[in-house]
C-alpha positions as CSV (number, residue, x, y, z in Angstrom):
1,M,43.0,25.4,-62.2
2,K,43.9,23.6,-58.9
3,I,42.8,24.2,-55.2
4,A,46.0,25.6,-53.7
5,S,44.8,26.4,-50.1
6,V,41.6,26.4,-47.9
7,D,41.5,28.7,-45.0
8,S,39.0,30.0,-42.6
9,I,38.2,33.3,-40.8
10,S,35.9,33.6,-38.0
11,V,34.0,36.9,-37.8
12,K,32.0,38.3,-34.9
13,I,29.9,41.3,-35.2
14,P,27.9,42.9,-32.4
15,F,24.2,43.6,-32.9
16,T,21.1,45.0,-31.2
17,F,17.7,43.7,-31.9
18,G,15.2,45.7,-29.5
19,G,15.5,42.8,-26.8
20,A,17.6,42.0,-23.8
21,G,19.4,39.0,-25.2
22,A,19.0,36.4,-28.2
23,G,19.4,32.9,-27.0
24,Y,19.5,29.8,-29.3
25,G,21.2,26.5,-29.2
26,G,21.9,26.9,-25.6
27,R,23.8,30.0,-25.7
28,L,23.1,33.8,-25.4
29,W,24.0,35.7,-28.6
30,T,25.9,38.9,-28.2
31,T,27.3,38.9,-31.6
32,N,26.2,37.6,-35.1
33,N,28.9,34.9,-35.9
34,I,30.2,34.0,-39.4
35,L,32.7,31.5,-40.4
36,L,34.1,32.4,-43.8
37,V,35.7,29.9,-45.9
38,R,38.6,31.2,-48.2
39,V,39.8,29.1,-51.1
40,E,42.5,30.2,-53.4
41,T,43.5,28.5,-56.7
42,D,47.1,28.1,-58.1
43,T,46.0,30.8,-60.7
44,G,45.3,33.3,-57.8
45,I,41.7,33.5,-58.0
46,V,40.1,33.6,-54.4
47,G,36.8,32.4,-53.5
48,W,34.6,33.0,-50.5
49,G,32.2,30.6,-48.7
50,E,30.2,30.4,-45.5
51,A,29.9,27.4,-43.3
52,F,27.0,27.4,-40.7
53,C,28.5,27.9,-37.3
54,Y,26.2,29.1,-34.8
55,G,27.5,27.9,-31.5
56,C,29.7,25.3,-33.1
57,T,32.3,27.5,-34.8
58,D,35.3,25.6,-33.4
59,A,34.0,22.3,-34.4
60,V,33.1,23.2,-38.0
61,K,36.6,24.8,-38.2
62,A,38.1,21.6,-37.0
63,A,36.1,19.5,-39.6
64,L,37.1,21.9,-42.5
65,H,40.8,21.8,-41.6
66,S,41.3,18.3,-40.5
67,M,38.9,16.3,-42.6
68,I,38.2,18.5,-45.8
69,A,41.1,20.6,-46.6
70,P,43.7,17.6,-46.7
71,I,41.6,15.8,-49.4
72,V,40.8,18.8,-51.8
73,I,44.2,20.5,-51.9
74,G,45.5,20.0,-55.4
75,R,41.9,19.0,-56.8
76,D,40.5,20.7,-59.9
77,A,38.6,23.8,-58.5
78,G,36.1,23.6,-61.5
79,D,35.1,20.0,-60.8
80,I,32.6,21.1,-58.2
81,V,29.7,18.6,-58.5
82,R,32.1,15.6,-58.5
83,L,34.0,17.0,-55.7
84,S,30.9,17.2,-53.5
85,R,30.0,13.7,-54.3
86,D,33.4,12.5,-53.5
87,L,33.6,14.5,-50.2
88,Q,30.2,13.3,-49.2
89,Q,31.3,9.5,-49.9
90,T,34.8,9.7,-48.5
91,L,33.6,11.4,-45.2
92,H,30.3,9.4,-44.8
93,L,31.7,7.3,-42.0
94,F,31.9,10.5,-39.8
95,G,28.3,11.5,-40.7
96,R,26.8,13.0,-43.9
97,Y,24.8,15.5,-41.8
98,G,25.6,18.2,-39.3
99,L,29.2,19.5,-38.8
100,T,30.7,17.6,-41.8
101,I,28.0,19.0,-44.1
102,F,28.4,22.5,-42.7
103,A,31.9,22.7,-43.5
104,L,31.4,21.2,-47.0
105,S,29.1,23.7,-47.7
106,G,31.5,26.6,-47.1
107,L,33.8,25.0,-49.4
108,D,31.3,24.3,-51.9
109,I,30.0,28.0,-52.0
110,A,33.6,29.2,-52.2
111,L,34.3,27.1,-55.4
112,W,31.3,28.3,-57.1
113,D,32.4,31.9,-56.2
114,I,35.7,31.0,-58.0
115,A,33.7,29.5,-61.0
116,G,31.9,32.8,-61.4
117,K,35.0,34.8,-61.2
118,A,36.9,32.6,-63.6
119,A,33.9,33.0,-66.1
120,N,33.7,36.8,-65.2
121,L,30.0,36.2,-64.6
122,P,27.8,36.6,-61.5
123,L,26.7,33.4,-60.3
124,H,23.0,33.7,-61.4
125,R,24.1,34.2,-65.0
126,L,26.5,31.2,-64.9
127,L,23.5,29.2,-63.8
128,G,21.2,30.2,-66.3
129,G,19.4,33.3,-64.9
130,A,19.5,36.7,-66.1
131,G,16.2,38.8,-65.4
132,R,16.0,39.2,-61.8
133,T,17.8,42.2,-60.2
134,S,15.8,42.2,-57.1
135,L,14.3,39.7,-54.7
136,P,11.4,40.1,-52.0
137,A,12.5,40.2,-48.5
138,Y,10.9,39.2,-45.1
139,A,11.8,40.3,-41.8
140,S,12.8,37.4,-39.4
141,L,12.3,38.8,-35.8
142,L,14.3,37.3,-33.0
143,K,12.7,35.8,-30.1
144,Y,11.2,38.2,-27.3
145,R,9.0,36.3,-25.1
146,D,7.2,39.7,-24.6
147,P,4.1,40.7,-26.5
148,E,4.8,44.4,-26.2
149,K,8.2,44.1,-27.8
150,V,6.9,41.8,-30.4
151,A,4.2,44.5,-31.4
152,A,6.9,47.2,-31.4
153,R,9.2,45.5,-33.8
154,T,6.4,44.3,-36.0
155,K,5.2,47.9,-36.4
156,L,9.1,48.9,-37.0
157,A,9.4,46.2,-39.7
158,I,6.1,47.3,-41.5
159,E,7.4,50.9,-41.3
160,Q,10.7,49.8,-43.1
161,G,8.8,48.3,-46.0
162,Y,8.4,44.7,-45.1
163,R,5.2,43.0,-45.9
164,H,6.0,39.6,-44.5
165,I,7.2,39.3,-40.9
166,K,8.3,36.1,-39.3
167,L,8.2,35.5,-35.4
168,H,10.3,33.0,-33.4
169,E,7.9,32.7,-30.5
170,T,6.1,29.6,-29.0
171,E,3.2,31.3,-27.1
172,E,-0.2,32.6,-28.3
173,P,0.0,36.1,-26.7
174,E,3.0,37.1,-28.7
175,V,1.5,35.8,-31.9
176,R,-1.8,37.7,-31.1
177,A,0.3,40.8,-30.6
178,A,2.0,40.6,-33.8
179,R,-1.2,40.2,-35.6
180,E,-2.9,43.1,-33.9
181,A,0.1,45.3,-34.5
182,A,0.2,44.1,-38.3
183,G,-3.6,44.3,-39.2
184,H,-4.9,42.0,-41.8
185,D,-2.8,43.1,-44.8
186,V,0.6,41.8,-43.7
187,A,1.7,38.3,-43.6
188,I,2.8,36.6,-40.3
189,M,4.7,33.5,-40.2
190,V,5.7,31.6,-36.9
191,D,9.0,29.7,-36.6
192,T,8.9,27.6,-33.3
193,N,12.4,25.8,-33.8
194,C,11.2,22.4,-33.0
195,P,9.7,22.7,-29.5
196,W,6.7,20.2,-29.4
197,T,5.7,16.6,-29.4
198,P,2.9,15.8,-32.2
199,E,0.2,16.3,-29.6
200,Q,1.5,19.6,-28.2
201,A,1.9,20.8,-31.7
202,R,-1.6,19.8,-32.6
203,H,-3.0,21.7,-29.7
204,M,-0.7,24.8,-30.2
205,T,-1.4,25.1,-34.0
206,L,-5.2,25.1,-33.4
207,K,-4.6,27.7,-30.7
208,L,-2.7,29.7,-33.3
209,R,-4.8,29.1,-36.4
210,P,-7.2,32.1,-35.8
211,Y,-4.2,34.5,-36.5
212,D,-4.3,33.4,-40.2
213,L,-0.5,32.3,-40.2
214,Y,1.1,32.3,-43.7
215,W,3.2,29.4,-42.4
216,L,4.0,27.4,-39.2
217,E,7.7,26.5,-39.2
218,E,9.2,23.4,-37.7
219,P,6.5,22.8,-34.9
220,I,7.7,19.2,-34.1
221,F,10.8,17.5,-32.5
222,P,12.7,15.9,-34.0
223,P,12.6,17.9,-37.2
224,E,13.0,14.8,-39.4
225,D,9.8,13.4,-38.2
226,F,8.2,14.3,-41.5
227,Q,5.2,11.9,-41.0
228,A,4.1,13.8,-37.9
229,I,4.5,17.3,-39.7
230,A,2.3,15.7,-42.5
231,R,-0.4,14.6,-40.0
232,L,-0.3,18.0,-38.4
233,R,-0.5,19.7,-41.8
234,A,-3.6,17.7,-43.0
235,G,-5.3,17.8,-39.5
236,T,-5.2,21.5,-39.1
237,G,-5.3,23.0,-42.3
238,V,-2.3,25.3,-41.5
239,A,0.6,25.6,-44.0
240,M,3.7,24.0,-42.9
241,A,7.4,25.0,-43.5
242,A,10.6,23.2,-42.7
243,G,13.9,22.3,-44.0
244,E,16.6,24.4,-42.4
245,N,17.7,21.5,-40.4
246,N,17.7,19.0,-43.4
247,C,20.9,18.1,-44.9
248,T,21.4,16.9,-48.5
249,A,18.7,16.5,-51.0
250,Y,17.7,13.0,-49.7
251,Q,16.3,14.5,-46.6
252,F,14.2,16.9,-48.7
253,R,13.1,13.9,-50.9
254,D,11.7,12.1,-47.8
255,M,10.0,15.3,-46.6
256,F,8.2,15.9,-49.9
257,A,7.3,12.1,-50.2
258,A,5.5,12.4,-46.8
259,G,3.6,15.4,-47.9
260,A,4.9,17.3,-45.0
261,V,5.3,20.9,-46.2
262,D,3.9,23.8,-48.4
263,Y,7.3,25.5,-48.1
264,A,10.7,24.0,-48.4
265,Q,13.5,25.8,-46.5
266,P,16.9,24.6,-47.6
267,S,19.8,26.6,-46.0
268,V,22.9,26.8,-48.4
269,T,25.4,26.9,-45.4
270,K,23.9,23.7,-43.9
271,V,22.4,21.5,-46.9
272,G,25.7,21.0,-48.9
273,G,26.2,24.3,-50.4
274,I,25.2,25.5,-53.9
275,T,25.5,22.2,-55.6
276,E,23.3,20.5,-53.1
277,F,20.8,23.4,-53.1
278,Q,20.2,23.1,-56.6
279,K,19.3,19.5,-56.2
280,V,16.7,20.3,-53.5
281,A,15.3,23.2,-55.8
282,T,14.6,20.6,-58.7
283,L,12.9,18.2,-56.1
284,A,10.8,21.0,-54.7
285,D,9.6,22.1,-58.2
286,A,8.9,18.5,-59.2
287,A,6.8,18.0,-55.9
288,G,4.9,21.3,-56.5
289,V,6.4,22.7,-53.1
290,Q,7.5,26.6,-52.9
291,L,11.1,27.0,-52.2
292,M,11.6,29.5,-49.5
293,P,15.3,29.3,-48.4
294,H,16.4,29.7,-44.7
295,S,18.9,32.5,-45.2
296,P,19.3,34.6,-42.0
297,Y,23.0,35.1,-42.8
298,F,25.3,38.1,-43.3
299,G,28.2,36.4,-45.1
300,P,28.7,34.6,-48.3
301,G,25.8,32.3,-47.5
302,F,23.5,35.3,-48.0
303,L,25.0,36.4,-51.4
304,A,24.8,32.8,-52.4
305,T,21.0,32.7,-51.6
306,L,20.5,35.9,-53.6
307,Q,22.2,34.5,-56.6
308,L,20.6,31.0,-56.5
309,M,17.0,32.6,-56.2
310,A,17.9,35.0,-59.0
311,A,18.9,32.1,-61.3
312,R,15.5,30.5,-60.9
313,G,12.9,30.8,-63.7
314,E,9.9,30.9,-61.4
315,P,9.2,34.1,-59.4
316,G,8.2,32.7,-56.0
317,G,10.3,32.6,-52.9
318,M,11.5,35.4,-50.4
319,I,14.9,36.2,-48.8
320,E,14.9,36.0,-45.0
321,R,16.6,38.9,-43.2
322,Y,17.2,38.8,-39.4
323,H,15.6,42.0,-38.1
324,M,18.7,43.1,-36.3
325,D,21.0,46.0,-36.6
326,L,24.6,45.0,-36.9
327,E,27.5,47.2,-35.9
328,A,29.1,46.6,-39.3
329,S,28.5,44.7,-42.6
330,L,30.9,42.6,-44.7
331,Y,28.9,43.7,-47.8
332,G,28.0,47.3,-47.1
333,E,24.3,48.3,-48.3
334,L,23.6,44.8,-49.9
335,I,22.4,43.3,-46.6
336,D,19.5,46.1,-46.3
337,P,16.4,45.7,-48.4
338,V,15.1,48.8,-50.0
339,N,11.2,49.1,-50.5
340,G,11.0,45.5,-49.2
341,S,13.5,43.9,-51.7
342,F,17.2,43.0,-51.8
343,A,19.3,43.9,-54.8
344,V,21.0,41.0,-56.7
345,P,24.7,41.9,-57.0
346,D,25.9,41.7,-60.5
347,G,29.7,41.3,-59.8
348,P,31.4,38.1,-60.8
349,G,30.9,35.1,-58.7
350,L,28.8,35.8,-55.6
351,G,28.8,39.5,-56.6
352,R,31.1,41.0,-54.0
353,D,33.9,40.1,-51.7
354,P,33.9,40.6,-47.9
355,D,35.0,44.2,-46.9
356,P,38.7,43.7,-45.8
357,D,38.5,46.5,-43.2
358,V,35.5,44.7,-41.5
359,L,37.3,41.4,-41.8
360,K,40.4,43.0,-40.0
361,T,38.2,44.8,-37.4
362,Y,35.8,42.0,-36.3
363,S,38.1,38.9,-36.8
364,A,37.9,36.5,-34.0
365,E,41.1,35.1,-34.8
366,A,43.4,37.6,-33.2
């Protein structure tokens, strides 16, 4: 079974989130952007993957089509692990992290989707899991910079059944508003997206500590300064989470060696795909660090995260869900938790293919 073609489809789906505008990566978001990677074999099996693309869709597409596709056409679609290593080695001159690994992640996810379909098994069963049919969810609120809006969205998330809520705020009034709205029986996490120097982080962490944070996420820039995060963790007693900006298992190895985190957050669309995610999971288990995947996605990356976590033997870990309302869904009801949990799809491969009508309506290619 050979790789016959590698294509991509950019999808942009409008959303609302109770705020005036969501801004990350130097841009204002008005749509949820998904870069789908479509791989077809010479036997006609089609696999779907997702490459991280927020604000960098054109660059990731270029990496996929100009760097990766020419190498993999004609290769064995089932030799996924070796192909991952070969691509990383062949392309290392252009950087093993960032755009290159984002594109490679999309290809890898699509190949595992093909493997599951060829075996007629959902990916979690192909990987050795069988018992988990649902996974706990947590609400990941977007950034509001407004205590009243934070409180309102926190209350709404609780009404919807969430018992863990993550903020994307960097100021104390918003965190206080969330805690007051949630009471003491709901967990509050804070993702700061790498804003502070180590000294600023120490000052702000002590300021936020009275609100009983479940974890503080990526408080320091640059995010790979694992020693600084470790000092912050040891000096404040606040649990730390990081990893969404780590690429490959080697950066996670170094993060664990530094004793930087309580929660490891590999992102399957950024870390190197399913192949590399599994390596990270093994390292986290050996280091005694809880795996808590970064997964605010609505494409194949979301389904891949569900499958990977369902395949694990230990029960820990929650699935992140951006607290936004999408105009349409590639996977229908699967993106919405019920009673605080996501259903694990049991179709072959990732479990479900993208809705062709949604692809046609929201494709950005036209």
